[in-house]
ROLO-384119 format. One record per atom (N, C-alpha, C): residue in three letters; z, y, x. Coordinates in steps of 0.1 Angstrom, whole numbers, plus 5000, padded with zeros to 4 digits. Example, Ala and Ser with C-alpha at 12.3 -4.5 7.8 and 13.67 -1.06 7.14 Angstrom:
ALA507849435132/ALA507849555123/ALA507849675132/SER507149785128/SER507149895137/SER507950005129/
***
This chain:
MET500049885009/MET500050005000/MET500050125009/ASN499150225006/ASN498950345015/ASN499950445011/ARG500550515021/ARG501250635018/ARG500250745016/CYS500350815005/CYS499250905002/CYS499451045008/GLY499051055021/GLY499151185028/GLY497851255030/ILE497851375035/ILE496651455036/ILE495651385045/PHE496151335057/PHE495251265066/PHE494551145059/ALA495351075051/ALA494850955044/ALA493750995034/VAL493951105027/VAL492951145018/VAL491651185025/ALA491851265036/ALA490651305044/ALA489851195049/ALA490551085052/ALA489950965058/ALA489450865047/GLY489750895035/GLY489350805024/GLY490250685022/LEU491550695027/LEU492450585027/LEU493350585015/CYS493450695008/CYS494450694997/CYS493650654984/VAL493750524982/VAL492950464971/VAL493850394961/GLY493850424949/GLY494650354939/GLY496150384939/ALA496550474947/ALA498050514947/ALA498350604936/ALA499050504928/ALA499450584916/ALA499850734921/GLY511153834961/GLY512053784970/GLY513353734964/VAL513653624970/VAL514853554966/VAL516053584976/ALA517153614971/ALA518353644979/ALA518853504985/GLN518953504998/GLN519253375005/GLN520653385011/ALA521353275010/ALA522653265017/ALA522553205030/ALA523653165036/ALA523653105050/ALA522952975050/VAL522152945060/VAL521552815062/VAL522552715067/VAL522652605061/VAL523652495065/VAL522952375071/PHE521652365069/PHE520852255075/PHE519352305076/GLU518752265087/GLU517352315089/GLU516552215098/GLN515352185093/GLN514352115101/GLN513052195099/LEU512552255110/LEU511352345109/LEU510152255109/PRO509052305103/PRO507852225102/PRO507152215116/ASN506552095118/ASN505652075130/ASN504152075126/TYR503852075113/TYR502452085108/TYR501651965112/GLY502351855115/GLY501651735119/GLY500951655108/ASN501551665096/ASN500951605085/ASN501651655072/GLY501251615061/GLY501851645048/GLY501751535039/TYR502751515031/TYR502751405021/TYR502851455007/PHE502051404998/PHE501951454985/PHE503251424977/ALA503751524971/ALA504951514962/ALA504751594950/ASP503851554942/ASP503351624930/ASP503251534918/SER504151554908/SER504151454897/SER503051474888/ALA502251584889/ALA501051604881/ALA499751594889/GLY499851534901/GLY498751524910/GLY498051394910/ASN497351364921/ASN496551244922/ASN497451114925/ALA498651144930/ALA499651024932/ALA500951064924/PRO500851064911/PRO502051114903/PRO503351044905/LEU503350924909/LEU504550844910/LEU505150854924/GLN504450914934/GLN504950914947/GLN506051014949/ARG507050974955/ARG508251064958/ARG508551054973/ILE508951164979/ILE509251174993/ILE510751224995/ALA511451165004/ALA512851205006/ALA513251215020/GLU514151315023/GLU514651345036/GLU516151335036/ASN516651285048/ASN518151265049/ASN518751395055/PHE520051415052/PHE520751525058/PHE522251495058/THR522951545067/THR524451535068/THR524951675072/LEU525951725066/LEU526551855069/LEU527851835076/GLY528051925086/GLY529351915093/GLY530551975085/THR530252055075/THR531252115067/THR530852105052/GLY531752055044/GLY531452045030/GLY531052185023/THR530052185015/THR529652305009/THR528852284996/ALA528752384988/ALA527852374976/ALA526552424980/ILE525452344978/ILE524152384981/ILE523452444969/GLY523052574971/GLY522552654960/GLY521052674961/GLN520452664973/GLN519052684975/GLN518452574984/VAL517252534982/VAL516552434990/VAL515252494994/GLY514952485007/GLY513652535012/GLY512752425018/ALA511452445016/ALA510552345022/ALA509252415025/TRP508452365034/TRP507152415037/TRP506152315031/GLY505052375025/GLY504052285019/GLY502752355018/VAL501752275014/VAL500352325011/VAL499952284997/TYR499052364991/TYR498452334978/TYR497052284981/PHE496952154982/PHE495752094987/PHE494852024976/PRO493552044976/PRO492752114986/PRO492352254982/ASN492652294970/ASN492052424965/ASN492952544967/ASN494052524973/ASN494952644977/ASN495352724965/ILE495552654953/ILE496052714941/ILE497552694940/MET498352804941/MET499752794942/MET500352794928/ILE500952684924/ILE501752674912/ILE503052604915/ASP504252664911/ASP505552604915/ASP506252564902/ASN506652444902/ASN507452384891/ASN508252274897/TYR509352304905/TYR509952204913/TYR511152134906/THR511252004910/THR512451934907/THR513051884920/VAL514351904921/VAL515051854934/VAL516051754930/ASN515951634936/ASN516851524934/ASN517751494947/PHE519051484945/PHE519951454956/PHE520451304953/TYR520351224964/TYR520751084963/TYR521851054973/ALA522750964969/ALA523650904978/ALA522850814988/ASP523550784999/ASP522850695009/ASP523250545005/SER522250455007/SER522450315005/SER521750245016/GLY522550205027/GLY521850135038/GLY520750215045/ASN520950345046/ASN520050435052/ASN518750455044/TYR518850435031/TYR517850465021/TYR518450535010/PRO517650615002/PRO518150674990/PRO518750574981/GLY519950604976/GLY520650514966/GLY520750574953/ALA521950584948/ALA522250634934/ALA521850784934/LEU521250824922/LEU520850954920/LEU522151034916/LEU522451134924/LEU523651214922/LEU523451344914/HIS522351404916/HIS522051534910/HIS520551554909/SER520051584897/SER518651624895/SER518651754888/VAL517851854895/VAL517951984890/VAL516652064892/GLY516252154884/GLY515152244886/GLY515652374891/GLY514752464892/GLY515152594897/GLY513952694898/SER514252814900/SER513152914902/SER512752914917/ALA511452924920/ALA510952924933/ALA510353054937/SER510553084950/SER509753194956/SER509053134968/SER507653144968/SER506853084978/SER506153194986/VAL506253194999/VAL505653305008/VAL504653235017/ASP503553295018/ASP502453255028/ASP502953285042/THR503053175050/THR503553185063/THR502553245073/GLY501353255069/GLY500253295078/GLY499653185087/VAL500253065085/VAL499752945092/VAL498852865083/ASP497752815088/ASP496852735080/ASP496952585085/ALA496952495076/ALA496952355080/ALA496152275069/PHE495252185075/PHE494452105066/PHE493552185057/GLY493152305062/GLY492252385054/GLY492952465043/SER494252465043/SER495052535032/SER496052625039/ASP496552725031/ASP497652815036/ASP498952735035/VAL499752755045/VAL501152695044/VAL502052795038/TYR502752755028/TYR503752835021/TYR505152785024/GLU506052875026/GLU507552835026/GLU508052865012/SER508552765006/SER509052774992/SER510552764993/THR511252864986/THR512752854985/THR513052844970/ILE513752734967/ILE514052694953/ILE515552734951/THR515752824942/THR517152854938/THR517552754927/LEU518452674929/LEU518752564920/LEU519552614908/ASN519152554896/ASN519852594884/ASN521352564884/SER521652464891/SER523152424893/SER523252364908/ALA524352404914/ALA524552364928/ALA524852214930/PHE524552164942/PHE524952034946/PHE526152044956/ASN527251974953/ASN528351984962/ASN528251864972/ALA528051904984/ALA527951804995/ALA529151795003/ALA529651675006/ALA530851655014/ALA530551655028/ALA531451695037/ALA531251695051/ALA531151555056/GLY530251535066/GLY530051405073/GLY529451295065/THR528951325053/THR528351215045/THR526851235044/GLN526151125047/GLN524651125046/GLN524151125032/TYR523251225029/TYR522651235016/TYR521151225018/TRP520451215007/TRP518951225007/TRP518551324996/VAL517551405000/VAL516951504990/VAL515551474989/SER515051474976/SER513651464973/SER513151584965/ILE512051644970/ILE511551764963/ILE510151724957/THR509951754945/THR508751714938/THR508251844930/ASN507051874932/ASN506351984925/ASN505651924913/SER505252014904/SER504351964893/SER503352084890/THR502252074897/THR501252184898/THR500252184886/GLY500052064880/GLY499052054870/GLY497652034877/LEU496652074870/LEU495352064876/LEU495052164887/GLY494252134897/GLY493852224907/GLY494252174921/SER495452194926/SER495852154939/SER497152074939/ASP497151964946/ASP498351884947/ASP499251954958/TRP500551954955/TRP501552014965/TRP501851894975/ALA501751924988/ALA502051834998/ALA503151895007/TRP504151815010/TRP505351855018/TRP505051835032/ILE505151945040/ILE504851945055/ILE505951875063/THR505451805073/THR506451725081/THR507151815092/ALA508251755097/ALA509051815108/ALA509251705118/THR510051735128/THR510351635138/THR511951635140/ALA512551515137/ALA513951505138/ALA514251355142/ASP514751275132/ASP515151145136/ASP514151035131/PHE513051075124/PHE511950985120/PHE512450885110/VAL513350925101/VAL513750825091/VAL513550885076/GLY512450955074/GLY512050995061/GLY511750875053/ARG511750885040/ARG511450775031/ARG510450815020/TRP509750715015/TRP508850745004/TRP508950634993/SER508550674981/SER508650584970/SER507350584963/PRO506750464960/PRO505450454953/PRO505650454938/ASP506950444933/ASP507250424919/ASP508350514914/ALA508250644917/ALA509050754912/ALA510550724915/GLY510850664926/GLY512250654931/GLY512850514927/ALA512150424921/ALA512650294918/ALA512950214930/SER512050234941/SER512250164953/SER511850264964/TRP512350234976/TRP512050334988/TRP511650255000/LEU510650305007/LEU510050245019/LEU510150345031/ASP509950295043/ASP509950375055/ASP508750465055/LEU509050595058/LEU507950695060/LEU507450705074/GLY508450705083/GLY508050725097/GLY507850865102/SER508150955093/SER508051095095/SER509251165089/ASP509551285094/ASP510551375088/ASP509951485080/LEU510651545071/LEU510051655063/LEU510751785066/SER510051895066/SER510552025068/SER511552055057/LEU512652125061/LEU513752135051/LEU514752245055/ARG515152325046/ARG516252415048/ARG517152405036/LEU518452405038/LEU519452395028/LEU520352525030/TYR520652585018/TYR521452705019/TYR522652685010/GLU523752745015/GLU525052735007/GLU524852834995/VAL525752814985/VAL525752914974/VAL526153054979/PRO525453154976/PRO525753284981/PRO527153334976/ALA527853394985/ALA529253444982/ALA529053564973/PRO529953594964/PRO529953714955/PRO529753834963/SER528853924958/SER528654044966/SER529754144964/SER530054224975/SER531054324974/SER530454464970/LEU529154464967/LEU528554594965/LEU529154664953/ALA529554594942/ALA530154664930/ALA531454724934/LEU532254664942/LEU533554714946/LEU533354844955/LEU532354844964/LEU532054954972/LEU531555074964/GLY530755044954/GLY530355144945/GLY531455214937/LEU532355134933/LEU533555184925/LEU534355274934/GLY534555234947/GLY535255324956/GLY534555454959/GLY533255454959/GLY532455574961/GLY532655664949/LEU532655604937/LEU532855684925/LEU534255754924/ILE535255674928/ILE536655734929/ILE536655854939/ALA536055824951/ALA536055934961/ALA535356054956/GLY534256034949/GLY533556144943/GLY534356224933/ARG535056154925/ARG535956224915/ARG536956314922/ARG537556254933/ARG538556334940/ARG538056454946/ARG536856454951/ARG536256574957/ARG536056684947/ARG535856644934/ARG535756754924/ARG537056824921/
***
């Protein structure tokens, strides 16, 4: 069974395979632009899912998820992301812990790959995922672009233990690549309102 990646499509091998306010970065794997794997539930491989592992040194609530991707082959940008967080089971995604949508902001990086613009997408989750310190988790990002261009998740270089599923997460297989990824903690409450109130009081005193 073929992993349906951009190189596979270009070679004819993928046959029959079914501004945002950002908080502190708590995990990061930058793209290497070596390949991209389709993760689009409305695309040519609608059941394919891709997952990347992560472990945090400090427990935190993850409020935003970032990834680099291309809209292949027509460069039509449509964002409708679902982010799934899984427990680890023998170094593979296990039980689904949190499935959530969110609003996305996608920015053209100025880099081209596979004939398409590479976008960095930051997804602000509708509800945060609470990750414990020192625990391995898996995160799967899936877009649903509809007709036009399939979203493909761009690779990174880390520990080479990414996973892929041909059946929407019912089973997981070795990918042999890592995926670009940024995880952000939930932003702390802004102090701007308090500072504004102080300014207002000071202004009244001057009068």
